[in-house]
Backbone as CSV, one residue per row, in Angstrom:
resi,resn,N_x,N_y,N_z,CA_x,CA_y,CA_z,C_x,C_y,C_z
1,MET,-52.578,21.310,-3.492,-51.661,22.387,-3.849,-50.793,22.803,-2.651
2,LEU,-51.421,22.909,-1.487,-50.684,23.281,-0.287,-49.652,22.216,0.056
3,THR,-50.018,20.965,-0.120,-49.091,19.872,0.159,-47.885,19.952,-0.762
4,ARG,-48.099,20.270,-2.009,-47.007,20.394,-2.980,-46.062,21.523,-2.577
5,LYS,-46.621,22.656,-2.163,-45.796,23.783,-1.719,-45.013,23.419,-0.461
6,LEU,-45.665,22.723,0.451,-45.003,22.310,1.688,-43.857,21.350,1.378
7,MET,-44.081,20.394,0.488,-43.017,19.458,0.106,-41.848,20.203,-0.537
8,PHE,-42.138,21.181,-1.380,-41.090,21.967,-2.020,-40.291,22.737,-0.971
9,ALA,-40.982,23.317,-0.006,-40.305,24.078,1.042,-39.400,23.174,1.880
10,VAL,-39.887,21.992,2.232,-39.085,21.051,3.017,-37.861,20.615,2.218
11,MET,-38.045,20.305,0.936,-36.913,19.895,0.097,-35.887,21.017,-0.010
12,PHE,-36.332,22.250,-0.129,-35.443,23.399,-0.238,-34.609,23.541,1.029
13,VAL,-35.245,23.411,2.186,-34.532,23.512,3.456,-33.511,22.383,3.588
14,LEU,-33.878,21.184,3.185,-32.953,20.052,3.262,-31.750,20.246,2.347
15,VAL,-31.969,20.785,1.167,-30.857,21.058,0.246,-29.923,22.096,0.849
16,LEU,-30.478,23.135,1.431,-29.644,24.158,2.073,-28.861,23.571,3.236
17,ALA,-29.492,22.766,4.043,-28.816,22.163,5.194,-27.701,21.234,4.745
18,THR,-27.946,20.456,3.728,-26.930,19.546,3.209,-25.753,20.325,2.648
19,GLY,-26.017,21.394,1.942,-24.945,22.216,1.381,-24.070,22.813,2.452
20,SER,-24.670,23.248,3.547,-23.864,23.855,4.604,-23.038,22.807,5.334
21,LEU,-23.536,21.566,5.402,-22.753,20.514,6.036,-21.548,20.138,5.195
22,GLN,-21.681,20.199,3.893,-20.599,19.828,3.007,-19.577,20.949,2.855
23,ALA,-19.949,22.151,3.192,-19.085,23.302,2.955,-18.178,23.579,4.139
24,GLY,-17.602,22.538,4.726,-16.705,22.711,5.855,-15.404,23.359,5.428
25,GLY,-14.616,23.724,6.401,-13.350,24.372,6.119,-12.247,23.385,5.788
26,ASP,-11.224,23.900,5.150,-10.041,23.127,4.768,-8.910,23.495,5.734
27,PRO,-8.561,22.593,6.655,-7.528,22.907,7.646,-6.179,23.264,7.031
28,ALA,-5.796,22.636,5.922,-4.506,22.938,5.296,-4.478,24.379,4.792
29,ARG,-5.559,24.806,4.173,-5.625,26.196,3.704,-5.714,27.148,4.897
30,GLY,-6.417,26.720,5.941,-6.510,27.533,7.147,-5.151,27.765,7.770
31,GLN,-4.296,26.754,7.722,-2.942,26.908,8.254,-2.185,27.971,7.463
32,GLU,-2.356,27.982,6.151,-1.704,29.009,5.319,-2.210,30.401,5.682
33,LEU,-3.505,30.505,5.948,-4.105,31.811,6.268,-3.794,32.276,7.691
34,SER,-3.334,31.370,8.536,-3.174,31.678,9.959,-1.974,32.546,10.293
35,VAL,-1.190,32.900,9.317,0.022,33.698,9.563,-0.314,34.992,10.303
36,ASP,-1.347,35.683,9.859,-1.729,36.937,10.530,-2.256,36.684,11.937
37,CYS,-2.965,35.583,12.119,-3.525,35.255,13.443,-2.410,35.013,14.461
38,ALA,-1.319,34.408,13.977,-0.204,34.046,14.861,0.434,35.270,15.507
39,ASP,0.327,36.429,14.881,0.910,37.643,15.461,0.366,37.918,16.865
40,CYS,-0.901,37.632,17.071,-1.512,37.889,18.378,-1.777,36.613,19.175
41,HIS,-2.227,35.566,18.495,-2.646,34.347,19.184,-1.536,33.308,19.284
42,GLY,-0.382,33.603,18.719,0.756,32.689,18.755,0.697,31.650,17.652
43,ILE,1.853,31.120,17.301,1.936,30.116,16.239,1.109,28.885,16.599
44,ASP,1.065,28.557,17.883,0.322,27.385,18.330,-1.141,27.695,18.647
45,GLY,-1.539,28.983,18.526,-2.915,29.381,18.779,-3.309,29.397,20.243
46,LYS,-2.327,29.310,21.137,-2.635,29.235,22.565,-2.749,30.592,23.243
47,GLY,-2.539,31.667,22.499,-2.723,33.001,23.042,-1.713,33.367,24.113
48,ASP,-2.011,34.443,24.815,-1.177,34.926,25.919,-2.054,35.721,26.872
49,GLU,-1.432,36.496,27.757,-2.226,37.246,28.739,-3.120,38.311,28.106
50,ASP,-2.796,38.758,26.893,-3.594,39.785,26.230,-4.539,39.249,25.161
51,ASN,-4.266,38.040,24.674,-5.044,37.490,23.566,-5.503,36.071,23.891
52,PRO,-6.775,35.787,23.619,-7.308,34.474,23.992,-6.745,33.335,23.140
53,ALA,-6.765,32.153,23.720,-6.386,30.950,22.982,-7.484,30.634,21.973
54,ILE,-7.079,30.214,20.788,-8.044,29.782,19.781,-7.769,28.346,19.333
55,ALA,-6.670,27.778,19.790,-6.350,26.384,19.485,-7.373,25.478,20.154
56,GLY,-7.889,24.525,19.409,-8.845,23.579,19.947,-10.255,24.120,20.073
57,LEU,-10.465,25.353,19.652,-11.797,25.948,19.723,-12.729,25.205,18.772
58,ASP,-13.948,24.939,19.204,-14.938,24.284,18.366,-15.064,25.031,17.033
59,GLU,-15.017,24.276,15.944,-15.011,24.875,14.603,-16.217,25.789,14.364
60,ALA,-17.411,25.321,14.693,-18.619,26.125,14.460,-18.623,27.382,15.334
61,LYS,-18.194,27.236,16.577,-18.137,28.396,17.480,-17.125,29.418,16.969
62,HIS,-15.951,28.935,16.537,-14.915,29.831,16.027,-15.414,30.565,14.789
63,LEU,-16.058,29.843,13.885,-16.593,30.475,12.676,-17.614,31.547,13.047
64,GLY,-18.464,31.241,14.009,-19.449,32.221,14.462,-18.805,33.471,15.040
65,LEU,-17.736,33.290,15.802,-17.024,34.438,16.372,-16.383,35.289,15.277
66,LEU,-15.746,34.633,14.298,-15.122,35.376,13.200,-16.165,36.192,12.433
67,LYS,-17.307,35.579,12.172,-18.382,36.297,11.462,-18.895,37.468,12.292
68,ALA,-19.001,37.272,13.605,-19.480,38.339,14.481,-18.497,39.507,14.511
69,TYR,-17.205,39.215,14.526,-16.211,40.295,14.457,-16.299,41.007,13.114
70,GLN,-16.444,40.248,12.038,-16.494,40.839,10.704,-17.707,41.753,10.540
71,SER,-18.838,41.354,11.099,-20.068,42.141,10.955,-20.123,43.328,11.913
72,GLY,-19.228,43.328,12.910,-19.255,44.391,13.905,-20.158,44.067,15.086
73,GLU,-20.800,42.901,15.058,-21.655,42.473,16.157,-20.828,42.272,17.427
74,LEU,-19.602,41.804,17.257,-18.668,41.604,18.356,-17.487,42.542,18.108
75,VAL,-17.116,43.313,19.119,-16.067,44.320,18.940,-15.023,44.189,20.043
76,ASP,-13.754,44.201,19.654,-12.682,44.253,20.643,-12.265,45.713,20.790
77,GLU,-11.543,46.032,21.843,-11.211,47.427,22.170,-10.646,48.222,21.010
78,GLU,-9.664,47.689,20.346,-8.997,48.446,19.279,-9.487,48.051,17.884
79,GLU,-10.560,47.265,17.823,-11.130,46.786,16.571,-10.108,46.044,15.713
80,THR,-9.166,45.397,16.365,-8.138,44.626,15.678,-8.762,43.477,14.897
81,MET,-9.708,42.789,15.526,-10.327,41.646,14.859,-11.140,42.079,13.641
82,LEU,-11.769,43.225,13.700,-12.490,43.737,12.536,-11.513,43.956,11.390
83,MET,-10.373,44.542,11.697,-9.361,44.803,10.673,-8.901,43.491,10.026
84,PHE,-8.682,42.462,10.831,-8.185,41.199,10.284,-9.283,40.397,9.580
85,THR,-10.533,40.541,9.993,-11.595,39.744,9.388,-12.283,40.411,8.204
86,GLU,-12.162,41.727,8.067,-12.936,42.404,7.027,-12.595,41.954,5.617
87,GLU,-11.386,41.469,5.391,-10.997,41.021,4.059,-11.182,39.516,3.850
88,LEU,-11.595,38.801,4.891,-11.754,37.354,4.784,-13.091,36.992,4.142
89,SER,-13.059,36.016,3.253,-14.307,35.481,2.704,-14.889,34.514,3.727
90,GLU,-16.107,34.098,3.501,-16.715,33.120,4.402,-15.923,31.809,4.369
91,GLN,-15.415,31.440,3.192,-14.621,30.215,3.082,-13.301,30.364,3.833
92,ASP,-12.684,31.558,3.754,-11.446,31.800,4.509,-11.681,31.581,6.002
93,MET,-12.801,32.129,6.498,-13.100,31.987,7.923,-13.361,30.525,8.281
94,ALA,-14.049,29.803,7.405,-14.305,28.378,7.641,-12.994,27.598,7.662
95,ASP,-12.070,27.958,6.776,-10.772,27.283,6.724,-9.962,27.550,7.991
96,LEU,-9.964,28.787,8.445,-9.251,29.115,9.691,-9.849,28.370,10.877
97,ALA,-11.162,28.356,10.960,-11.827,27.663,12.064,-11.517,26.176,12.038
98,ALA,-11.487,25.594,10.835,-11.160,24.161,10.705,-9.744,23.885,11.149
99,TYR,-8.812,24.764,10.781,-7.412,24.581,11.156,-7.243,24.654,12.674
100,TYR,-7.751,25.701,13.287,-7.556,25.862,14.724,-8.273,24.775,15.525
101,ALA,-9.338,24.198,14.979,-10.015,23.095,15.659,-9.131,21.849,15.712
102,THR,-8.167,21.751,14.802,-7.286,20.577,14.793,-6.154,20.688,15.801
103,LEU,-5.914,21.881,16.323,-4.802,22.082,17.258,-5.244,21.733,18.681
104,GLU,-4.304,21.275,19.461,-4.582,20.961,20.848,-4.696,22.251,21.647
105,GLY,-5.792,22.363,22.369,-6.041,23.585,23.136,-5.470,23.570,24.514
């Protein structure tokens, strides 16, 4: 009985892991969503003296940062990132991260 439960648990974890690998972002949709990001980070995502570059940022790292801003775990001085991320779905954030990962940093 314990072996059966253990096998079920392992299969469940593998299904979850596979689903998250397949649920990557869509760079084309991310480009459409990036209009608001360009106001601070520039059209090319290279930032300026006040805003960090996000072009070429690792997709998983970028997604993690967006989620951290959305949850309030990571806060910028004027909470600008919270304002921009609070309306984004998880898929929106994945799409943005995928798009910026395609740009040269």
